[in-house]
C-alpha positions as CSV (number, residue, x, y, z in Angstrom):
1,M,-37.3,115.1,-90.1
2,S,-35.9,111.7,-91.3
3,A,-32.6,113.0,-92.4
4,Q,-31.8,114.3,-89.5
5,Y,-31.1,111.0,-88.4
6,G,-29.5,109.8,-91.6
7,L,-32.5,108.2,-92.7
8,T,-34.3,109.0,-96.4
9,H,-37.9,108.5,-97.3
10,V,-38.8,105.6,-100.0
11,G,-42.4,105.8,-100.2
12,D,-45.8,104.4,-98.4
13,S,-46.0,101.0,-97.2
14,E,-49.2,100.8,-99.6
15,P,-47.2,101.8,-102.9
16,H,-50.5,102.1,-104.8
17,V,-51.4,105.4,-103.0
18,E,-48.0,106.7,-104.5
19,L,-49.6,106.8,-108.0
20,S,-51.6,109.7,-109.0
21,A,-53.3,108.0,-111.3
22,T,-54.8,105.9,-108.3
23,Y,-57.5,108.5,-108.2
24,G,-58.3,109.1,-111.5
25,Q,-57.3,111.2,-114.9
26,N,-58.1,114.3,-113.7
27,V,-55.6,114.4,-110.4
28,Q,-53.4,112.4,-112.8
29,L,-53.3,115.2,-115.2
30,N,-53.0,118.0,-112.5
31,H,-50.6,116.5,-110.9
32,S,-48.6,115.9,-113.6
33,L,-48.1,119.3,-114.9
34,I,-48.0,120.8,-111.2
35,A,-45.2,118.2,-110.2
36,L,-42.8,118.1,-113.3
37,G,-39.6,118.4,-112.5
38,Q,-40.2,118.7,-108.9
39,P,-38.0,116.3,-106.3
40,R,-39.9,113.1,-105.4
41,E,-40.9,114.3,-102.1
42,M,-42.1,117.3,-103.5
43,R,-44.2,115.4,-106.1
44,Q,-45.7,113.6,-103.1
45,Q,-46.2,116.3,-101.4
46,Y,-48.3,118.1,-104.1
47,L,-50.3,114.3,-104.2
48,D,-51.2,114.9,-100.6
49,F,-52.5,118.2,-101.5
50,A,-54.4,116.7,-104.4
51,V,-56.1,114.2,-102.8
52,G,-56.4,115.7,-99.1
53,R,-54.5,113.5,-97.2
54,N,-52.9,114.2,-93.7
55,F,-51.3,110.5,-92.7
56,R,-49.1,108.4,-94.2
57,K,-47.3,105.1,-93.5
58,S,-43.8,105.8,-94.7
59,V,-41.1,103.2,-95.5
60,V,-37.7,104.7,-94.8
61,I,-33.8,103.7,-95.2
62,H,-30.4,104.9,-94.4
63,S,-29.8,108.1,-96.3
64,D,-26.5,106.4,-98.3
65,R,-28.8,104.2,-100.3
66,A,-31.0,107.1,-101.2
67,E,-29.3,107.0,-104.7
68,H,-31.1,103.4,-105.5
69,V,-34.9,105.0,-104.7
70,L,-37.3,105.5,-107.6
71,I,-39.1,108.8,-108.3
72,S,-42.4,106.0,-108.5
73,P,-42.8,102.8,-108.0
74,D,-41.5,100.3,-110.7
75,L,-45.1,98.4,-111.9
76,D,-42.9,96.3,-114.2
77,R,-41.8,94.7,-111.3
78,L,-45.5,93.7,-110.4
79,A,-44.6,90.6,-112.4
80,D,-42.2,89.3,-110.2
81,L,-44.8,89.2,-107.0
82,R,-47.5,86.6,-106.3
83,W,-51.0,87.8,-106.2
84,A,-54.1,86.8,-104.4
85,G,-58.1,87.8,-104.3
86,H,-61.2,86.6,-104.0
87,F,-64.0,87.6,-105.8
88,T,-67.9,86.6,-106.0
89,E,-69.8,87.5,-108.6
90,V,-72.9,89.5,-108.5
91,E,-76.1,90.4,-110.2
92,A,-75.7,94.2,-112.2
93,E,-76.1,96.9,-109.4
94,E,-78.4,99.5,-110.1
95,N,-75.2,102.4,-111.0
96,A,-73.0,99.7,-112.4
97,P,-71.9,100.5,-116.2
98,K,-73.7,98.4,-118.5
99,G,-72.4,95.5,-120.2
100,R,-69.7,95.0,-117.5
101,L,-69.9,91.9,-115.1
102,S,-70.1,93.1,-111.6
103,F,-68.1,91.5,-108.6
104,R,-67.6,91.8,-105.1
105,N,-63.8,91.5,-103.2
106,H,-63.7,89.6,-99.8
107,K,-64.0,92.9,-98.1
108,N,-67.2,93.7,-100.4
109,R,-65.8,96.3,-102.6
110,P,-67.6,96.6,-106.1
111,L,-65.7,95.8,-108.7
112,H,-66.9,96.7,-112.8
113,S,-65.0,95.1,-115.9
114,S,-65.9,93.6,-119.3
115,D,-62.0,92.8,-119.7
116,K,-62.0,89.4,-120.5
117,T,-58.2,89.3,-119.2
118,V,-59.3,90.8,-115.8
119,I,-62.6,88.7,-115.7
120,S,-60.7,85.5,-116.1
121,M,-57.8,86.7,-113.7
122,L,-60.6,87.1,-111.1
123,R,-61.6,83.8,-111.6
124,A,-58.6,81.8,-111.4
125,L,-57.7,83.7,-108.3
126,S,-60.9,83.1,-106.6
127,Q,-60.7,79.4,-107.0
128,A,-57.2,79.4,-105.3
129,W,-57.8,82.0,-102.7
130,P,-56.7,82.1,-99.9
131,A,-53.5,81.2,-101.6
132,S,-51.7,83.1,-104.0
133,L,-50.7,82.1,-107.6
134,S,-47.2,83.4,-109.5
135,F,-47.7,85.7,-112.6
136,D,-46.8,82.6,-114.9
137,T,-49.6,80.7,-113.4
138,L,-52.1,83.7,-113.7
139,L,-50.7,83.7,-117.5
140,E,-51.7,80.1,-118.0
141,H,-55.1,80.7,-116.7
142,V,-56.0,83.4,-118.9
143,R,-54.0,82.8,-122.1
144,P,-57.5,81.3,-123.5
145,S,-58.8,85.2,-123.0
146,L,-56.4,86.2,-125.3
147,P,-56.6,84.9,-128.9
148,D,-55.6,87.7,-130.1
149,A,-52.1,87.8,-128.8
150,E,-49.3,87.2,-131.2
151,D,-47.1,85.5,-128.8
152,E,-46.2,84.9,-125.3
153,T,-44.6,88.7,-125.1
154,A,-47.8,90.0,-126.2
155,A,-49.8,87.9,-123.6
156,R,-47.5,89.1,-120.6
157,A,-47.7,92.6,-121.6
158,V,-51.6,92.2,-121.5
159,L,-51.8,90.6,-118.3
160,L,-49.3,92.9,-116.8
161,S,-51.3,96.0,-118.0
162,A,-54.7,94.4,-116.4
163,L,-52.4,93.5,-112.6
164,Q,-51.4,96.9,-112.4
165,T,-55.0,98.2,-113.4
166,L,-56.1,96.0,-110.3
167,F,-53.1,97.2,-108.4
168,R,-53.9,101.0,-108.6
169,L,-57.2,100.1,-106.9
170,N,-56.1,98.1,-104.5
171,M,-58.2,95.0,-104.7
172,L,-55.5,92.6,-104.8
173,R,-53.1,91.2,-102.2
174,Y,-49.7,90.3,-103.2
175,S,-46.4,88.7,-102.0
176,L,-43.0,88.5,-103.1
177,E,-42.7,84.9,-101.9
178,A,-45.2,81.8,-101.1
179,C,-47.6,82.9,-98.7
180,P,-48.2,80.2,-95.5
181,Y,-51.7,79.5,-97.3
182,D,-49.4,78.2,-100.5
183,Q,-47.4,76.0,-98.1
184,Q,-50.2,73.2,-97.2
185,D,-50.2,69.7,-97.9
186,N,-52.4,68.9,-100.9
187,T,-53.3,65.6,-99.4
188,Q,-55.4,67.5,-96.9
189,Q,-57.0,69.6,-99.8
190,N,-60.7,67.4,-98.9
191,Q,-60.7,68.6,-94.7
192,A,-61.2,71.8,-93.8
193,T,-58.9,73.5,-91.5
194,L,-59.0,76.6,-89.9
195,L,-56.0,79.2,-89.4
196,P,-54.9,78.5,-85.4
197,G,-57.0,80.1,-83.0
198,V,-59.9,80.9,-85.0
199,S,-62.4,79.0,-83.1
200,H,-61.0,80.2,-79.6
201,L,-60.9,83.6,-80.7
202,Y,-64.2,83.7,-82.1
203,Q,-65.7,82.2,-78.7
204,Q,-63.9,85.1,-76.9
205,R,-65.0,87.7,-79.0
206,Q,-68.6,87.0,-78.0
207,D,-67.6,89.0,-74.9
208,P,-67.8,92.6,-75.9
209,N,-65.2,93.3,-73.2
210,F,-62.9,91.2,-75.3
211,G,-60.6,93.6,-77.2
212,I,-58.4,91.1,-80.0
213,G,-59.3,91.1,-83.2
214,L,-59.7,88.5,-85.7
215,F,-57.6,88.7,-88.7
216,N,-56.3,86.3,-91.7
217,L,-52.6,85.9,-92.6
218,W,-53.2,88.3,-95.6
219,H,-53.4,91.2,-92.1
220,D,-56.8,91.8,-93.4
221,S,-59.9,92.1,-90.3
222,A,-62.8,89.4,-90.3
223,N,-65.5,90.4,-88.3
224,I,-67.9,87.2,-88.5
225,Q,-71.2,86.8,-86.8
226,L,-72.8,83.3,-86.9
227,K,-76.0,81.3,-86.0
228,E,-75.5,79.0,-83.1
229,A,-75.8,76.3,-85.7
230,E,-72.7,77.9,-87.8
231,A,-70.5,78.0,-84.2
232,F,-71.2,74.6,-83.2
233,V,-69.7,73.5,-86.9
234,L,-66.9,76.2,-86.4
235,R,-65.8,74.3,-83.1
236,H,-65.4,71.1,-84.8
237,I,-63.3,72.0,-88.4
238,D,-60.3,70.8,-86.2
239,G,-58.3,69.9,-89.8
240,N,-59.4,66.2,-89.8
241,S,-63.2,66.4,-91.0
242,S,-64.1,66.4,-94.3
243,R,-67.5,68.6,-95.4
244,K,-69.4,65.4,-95.2
245,E,-68.2,64.2,-91.6
246,L,-69.2,68.0,-90.3
247,A,-72.7,67.8,-92.1
248,T,-73.2,64.2,-90.3
249,L,-72.1,65.9,-86.9
250,L,-74.6,68.9,-87.7
251,H,-77.2,66.4,-88.4
252,D,-77.1,65.0,-85.4
253,A,-76.9,67.8,-83.1
254,L,-80.1,69.5,-85.0
255,N,-82.3,65.9,-84.6
256,R,-81.1,65.8,-80.8
257,G,-82.2,69.6,-80.1
258,I,-78.5,70.3,-79.0
259,V,-78.7,73.5,-81.7
260,P,-81.4,75.0,-83.4
261,N,-81.9,75.7,-87.1
262,T,-80.1,79.0,-88.6
263,D,-83.7,80.4,-88.6
264,G,-83.9,80.1,-84.9
265,K,-86.4,77.1,-84.9
266,S,-85.6,73.9,-83.3
267,L,-85.6,70.5,-85.6
268,K,-85.2,68.3,-82.8
269,G,-86.7,64.7,-83.8
270,Q,-86.7,65.8,-87.3
271,R,-85.9,63.2,-89.9
272,N,-84.3,64.2,-93.6
273,L,-82.1,66.7,-92.4
274,D,-79.5,66.0,-94.6
275,A,-79.8,68.6,-97.2
276,T,-80.4,71.0,-94.2
277,A,-76.9,70.2,-92.5
278,D,-75.0,70.1,-95.8
279,K,-76.6,73.8,-97.0
280,I,-75.5,74.8,-93.0
281,V,-72.0,73.8,-93.1
282,G,-71.3,74.4,-97.2
283,K,-72.4,78.5,-96.3
284,L,-70.4,78.3,-93.3
285,L,-67.4,77.0,-95.1
286,G,-67.6,79.5,-98.1
287,L,-67.7,82.5,-95.7
288,L,-64.3,81.3,-93.9
289,K,-62.7,80.5,-97.1
290,R,-63.9,84.1,-98.3
291,Q,-62.5,85.8,-95.3
292,G,-59.3,83.8,-95.5
293,L,-59.7,82.1,-92.4
294,M,-59.2,78.5,-94.1
295,V,-55.8,77.1,-94.6
296,S,-57.0,74.4,-96.9
297,G,-60.3,73.6,-98.2
298,W,-63.1,70.6,-98.9
């Protein structure tokens, strides 16, 4: 169909779905046998049959550039990209493989690994999230976990292999250039700053007829549900307040009975609310960072 309009198919907008290895060893083996020697489009058609895919988000270009299209994504080029992700280490789940650490990403998808390089990478990316890190910066973070790497070339190869694994699993976010999260003023790191419009959209979304979603700059949807005290704090995150200042505002609101505690109980007139207010603010800021709704931390 696209050829009739002078266009040729490049691949899917989510490149990892073009790789048979993404779907496990059995699919990879069978696909390699069936699709051997077939044109690129036919190879992908066979993969669609194998995994039951009936919808694609295709990228096309002018046909005169068809000779530049690779038969499959070049995973060596992953070293040219910037990477981002947030992972929370969790208690080993019942069905988790023994001897592996368990993580949940910001979309609550599970990941289990015993690979020191992968684990170091997950922790480095989580610390930087929602900002991204270059391949070289990632290498600096994971280098201590690679004592057996003989030289820099060997270390880069190990890191690239780990990245390729996570890429196939669609666990990371990536970009060619620095993302907006990377361009924040470092002098503001102690002040919590929301993405523009987050507070307003959250308030509007309390109306069930309001049809606009909430998204971060990595194009992930964010469906946050806040208690009244948390919503109060959200309205005051304006880029000019530190965590301590936000906790002070909440402390006063709790003490005056403007908002109840997160358990619904009124704390009006009570003293020694500093720890309670700080815990609520800290939990909220952690949630907002995990969802990628903050452009700077605290």
